[in-house]
C-alpha positions as CSV (number, residue, x, y, z in Angstrom):
1,X,11.7,124.8,87.7
2,X,10.2,123.8,90.6
3,X,10.8,120.4,92.0
4,X,7.3,119.3,92.0
5,X,7.1,119.4,88.2
6,X,10.4,117.2,88.3
7,X,9.3,114.5,90.5
8,X,9.9,111.3,88.4
9,X,6.8,109.5,87.3
10,X,7.3,107.0,89.6
11,X,7.1,108.8,92.5
12,X,4.1,110.5,91.4
13,X,2.1,107.4,91.1
14,X,3.5,106.5,94.6
15,X,2.0,110.0,96.0
16,X,-0.9,109.4,94.4
17,X,-1.2,106.0,95.5
18,X,-0.6,107.0,99.1
19,X,-3.5,109.1,98.4
20,X,-1.0,112.4,98.5
21,X,0.6,111.4,101.6
22,X,4.3,109.8,102.5
23,X,2.6,107.4,104.3
24,X,-1.0,106.7,104.3
25,X,-3.0,104.4,106.7
26,X,-6.1,103.9,104.1
27,X,-3.2,102.9,101.8
28,X,-1.5,100.3,104.0
29,X,-5.0,98.8,105.0
30,X,-6.0,98.4,101.4
31,X,-2.7,96.8,101.0
32,X,-3.5,93.9,103.1
33,X,-6.5,92.3,101.2
34,X,-3.6,90.2,98.7
35,X,-2.7,88.3,101.8
36,X,-3.8,85.3,102.7
37,X,-3.9,83.7,106.4
38,X,-2.9,85.1,109.9
39,X,0.6,84.9,109.1
40,X,0.8,86.8,106.6
41,X,-1.8,89.8,107.5
42,X,0.1,89.7,111.2
43,X,3.4,90.1,109.5
44,X,2.2,93.1,107.2
45,X,0.3,94.7,110.1
46,X,3.7,94.7,111.9
47,X,5.6,96.2,108.8
48,X,3.0,99.1,108.2
49,X,3.5,100.0,112.0
50,X,6.9,100.0,112.2
51,X,7.5,102.0,109.0
52,X,5.5,104.5,110.6
53,X,7.0,104.4,113.4
54,X,10.4,105.2,111.6
55,X,8.8,107.9,109.9
56,X,7.9,109.6,113.1
57,X,11.6,109.0,114.0
58,X,13.2,110.3,110.9
59,X,11.1,113.9,111.3
60,X,11.9,114.3,114.9
61,X,15.3,114.0,114.0
62,X,15.1,116.1,111.0
63,X,16.1,119.7,110.2
64,X,14.2,122.3,108.3
65,X,16.5,123.9,105.6
66,X,15.8,127.5,107.3
67,X,18.2,125.9,110.4
68,X,21.1,124.7,108.1
69,X,24.2,127.0,108.6
70,X,27.4,126.9,106.6
71,X,28.9,124.6,104.1
72,X,27.6,121.4,103.2
73,X,27.4,118.4,101.5
74,X,24.2,116.8,100.7
75,X,23.8,113.0,100.5
76,X,20.5,111.8,98.9
77,X,20.0,107.9,100.3
78,X,18.8,105.3,98.2
79,X,15.5,103.0,98.2
80,X,16.6,99.4,99.2
81,X,16.6,96.9,97.7
82,X,17.3,97.7,94.0
83,X,19.7,97.5,91.2
84,X,20.8,101.1,91.7
85,X,22.7,100.1,94.9
86,X,22.9,96.3,94.9
87,X,24.9,95.8,92.8
88,X,25.6,99.1,91.6
89,X,26.8,100.8,94.8
90,X,29.7,97.9,95.0
91,X,30.8,97.8,98.4
92,X,28.9,101.3,99.4
93,X,25.5,99.3,99.1
94,X,25.7,99.4,102.8
95,X,24.8,103.1,102.8
96,X,26.0,103.7,106.4
97,X,29.9,102.7,105.3
98,X,29.1,105.9,102.5
99,X,27.9,108.2,105.4
100,X,31.1,107.2,107.8
101,X,33.5,108.1,105.0
102,X,32.1,111.4,104.0
103,X,31.3,112.7,107.6
104,X,35.4,111.6,108.3
105,X,36.7,113.4,105.2
106,X,34.8,116.7,104.8
107,X,36.3,119.7,106.3
108,X,35.5,120.7,110.2
109,X,33.5,123.2,109.4
110,X,31.2,121.5,107.2
111,X,28.1,119.5,107.4
112,X,26.6,116.1,106.2
113,X,22.9,116.6,105.1
114,X,21.1,113.6,104.6
115,X,18.2,113.2,103.1
116,X,16.1,110.0,103.3
117,X,14.2,108.7,100.1
118,X,10.9,109.1,100.2
119,X,10.1,105.3,98.8
120,X,11.5,104.0,101.9
121,X,8.2,104.9,103.4
122,X,6.1,104.6,100.6
123,X,7.1,101.2,99.2
124,X,7.4,97.7,100.7
125,X,9.6,97.7,104.0
126,X,12.6,95.4,104.4
127,X,13.7,95.5,108.2
128,X,17.3,94.9,106.9
129,X,18.1,98.3,105.3
130,X,16.6,100.7,107.8
131,X,15.8,100.5,111.5
132,X,15.8,103.1,113.9
133,X,19.5,102.7,114.9
134,X,20.2,103.9,111.8
135,X,18.6,106.9,112.4
136,X,19.4,107.4,116.1
137,X,23.3,106.7,115.6
138,X,23.9,109.0,113.0
139,X,21.9,111.8,114.6
140,X,24.3,112.1,117.1
141,X,27.2,112.6,114.8
142,X,28.7,116.2,115.1
143,X,28.7,117.2,111.3
144,X,25.7,115.0,110.1
145,X,22.1,116.5,110.1
146,X,19.2,114.8,108.6
147,X,16.7,116.6,106.5
148,X,13.0,116.6,106.4
149,X,11.2,114.8,103.5
150,X,9.4,117.7,103.0
151,X,12.1,119.9,101.9
152,X,12.6,121.1,98.7
153,X,15.6,118.8,97.1
154,X,16.4,121.2,94.2
155,X,16.6,124.4,97.2
156,X,19.0,121.4,99.1
157,X,21.2,121.2,95.7
158,X,21.4,124.6,95.0
159,X,23.0,125.5,98.5
160,X,25.5,122.6,98.9
161,X,29.0,122.7,97.8
162,X,28.5,119.1,96.2
163,X,26.1,116.4,96.3
164,X,26.9,112.8,97.1
165,X,24.9,109.8,95.7
166,X,25.6,106.0,94.7
167,X,24.2,106.2,91.3
168,X,20.7,108.5,91.8
169,X,19.5,110.7,88.8
170,X,19.9,113.6,91.4
171,X,23.6,113.5,90.3
172,X,22.3,114.7,86.9
173,X,20.0,117.6,88.6
174,X,23.0,118.8,90.4
175,X,25.2,119.1,87.6
176,X,23.0,120.6,85.3
177,X,21.9,123.3,88.6
178,X,26.1,123.9,88.5
179,X,26.9,121.5,91.4
180,X,29.3,118.9,91.5
181,X,28.7,115.4,92.5
182,X,30.6,112.5,94.4
183,X,29.6,108.9,93.3
184,X,29.9,105.7,95.0
185,X,28.6,103.3,92.7
186,X,28.3,102.6,88.7
187,X,26.3,105.6,87.9
188,X,26.0,105.7,84.1
189,X,27.1,109.5,84.3
190,X,30.4,108.6,85.9
191,X,32.4,110.0,83.3
192,X,31.2,113.3,83.4
193,X,34.0,116.3,83.6
194,X,32.8,117.3,87.1
195,X,31.1,114.0,88.6
196,X,34.0,112.5,90.8
197,X,34.0,108.6,91.3
198,X,34.5,107.4,94.8
199,X,36.1,103.9,95.6
200,X,38.5,104.8,98.9
201,X,38.4,107.6,101.5
202,X,41.5,109.1,99.0
203,X,39.1,109.8,96.4
204,X,37.2,111.6,98.5
205,X,39.8,114.0,99.5
206,X,40.8,114.4,96.0
207,X,37.0,115.2,95.0
208,X,36.6,117.7,97.8
209,X,39.6,119.7,96.7
210,X,39.0,119.7,93.4
211,X,35.3,121.1,93.5
212,X,36.8,124.1,95.0
213,X,38.1,125.3,92.0
214,X,35.0,124.9,90.0
215,X,32.6,127.5,88.6
216,X,28.5,126.4,88.6
217,X,28.8,128.0,85.1
218,X,31.2,125.6,83.9
219,X,29.9,122.8,85.5
220,X,26.7,123.3,83.7
221,X,28.6,124.5,80.4
222,X,30.5,121.1,80.9
223,X,26.9,118.9,81.5
224,X,25.2,120.7,78.6
225,X,27.7,120.0,76.6
226,X,28.0,116.3,77.3
227,X,24.3,115.8,77.2
228,X,24.4,116.8,73.5
229,X,27.0,114.7,72.6
230,X,25.0,111.7,74.2
231,X,21.7,112.3,72.5
232,X,23.5,113.1,69.1
233,X,24.8,109.3,69.3
234,X,21.9,107.6,71.0
235,X,19.0,105.8,69.9
236,X,15.8,105.3,72.1
237,X,13.7,102.4,72.7
238,X,10.8,104.6,73.4
239,X,10.6,106.2,69.9
240,X,8.5,103.5,67.8
241,X,6.1,102.9,70.3
242,X,3.6,104.6,73.0
243,X,6.2,106.5,75.5
244,X,3.7,106.1,78.5
245,X,4.9,102.6,79.7
246,X,8.1,101.7,80.6
247,X,6.5,98.1,79.6
248,X,7.0,98.9,75.8
249,X,10.6,98.9,76.3
250,X,10.2,94.9,76.2
251,X,7.9,95.2,73.0
252,X,9.5,92.9,70.1
253,X,8.7,95.2,67.6
254,X,10.1,98.0,69.4
255,X,13.4,96.2,70.0
256,X,13.8,95.4,66.8
257,X,13.5,99.3,65.0
258,X,15.7,100.0,68.7
259,X,18.1,97.8,67.4
260,X,18.4,98.9,63.7
261,X,18.7,102.1,65.0
262,X,21.5,101.2,67.0
263,X,23.5,99.7,64.4
264,X,22.9,102.8,62.0
265,X,24.0,105.1,64.5
266,X,27.2,103.0,64.9
267,X,27.5,102.8,61.3
268,X,27.3,106.6,60.8
269,X,29.6,107.2,63.7
270,X,32.2,104.8,62.0
271,X,32.1,106.7,58.9
272,X,32.5,109.8,60.6
273,X,35.7,108.5,62.2
274,X,37.2,106.9,59.2
275,X,39.6,109.0,57.8
276,X,38.9,110.8,54.7
277,X,40.3,108.7,51.4
């Protein structure tokens, strides 16, 4: 499966809005129109210019996959601010802490590959979460390399020893491709067999030791088993209403019917678990 076929719907819409580019001058100009007054417009222009400048800095400091040699852990960063890292990332919401911990603990002959989240350059920009020093400082670390946004995430996953993320869905993608995952936050899948939850430096040591003894086939088998169990014992809030819009999850009819299905599922599970009389 190609990554282009697996891009989340929200990212497809972002790329469409950006006219096919990670950063689009045309889109940025159009986004000026909602602003009223000189102050708001000037601030928006400054942010747009700085965002483009950061993208250029990132790409200049980035590598291509073919230039990556040896074993590596690949870390997929989060766009911020979002719930997936704040608060679900706990104290690792400050992603530089996560990077420093991984850089310190991976084996000396391994590399930490970092891929920026494309939404950083497509969405509204927040100065306090990214600046040029973020990319500059880490790019000078001996065992850290940034990877170009144009590189295929699936290719990065397939070539790595492990995937690291706070709570990203890239963790599930990695498991389904036979790779272990280090999660630094409250990921919904952190209880999966081949996911290692990181809360401190000792957890990183433990996780890296354990992944050396896991086969890809075993990871895929375990993951498929766990996903099937979830599907069997779960209900969807999208079954009754048009699935095309996330807004339908808040529809009163959808909520009521989804709740009824949930109660039925819980009762069935209780009945299955009850000892035979």
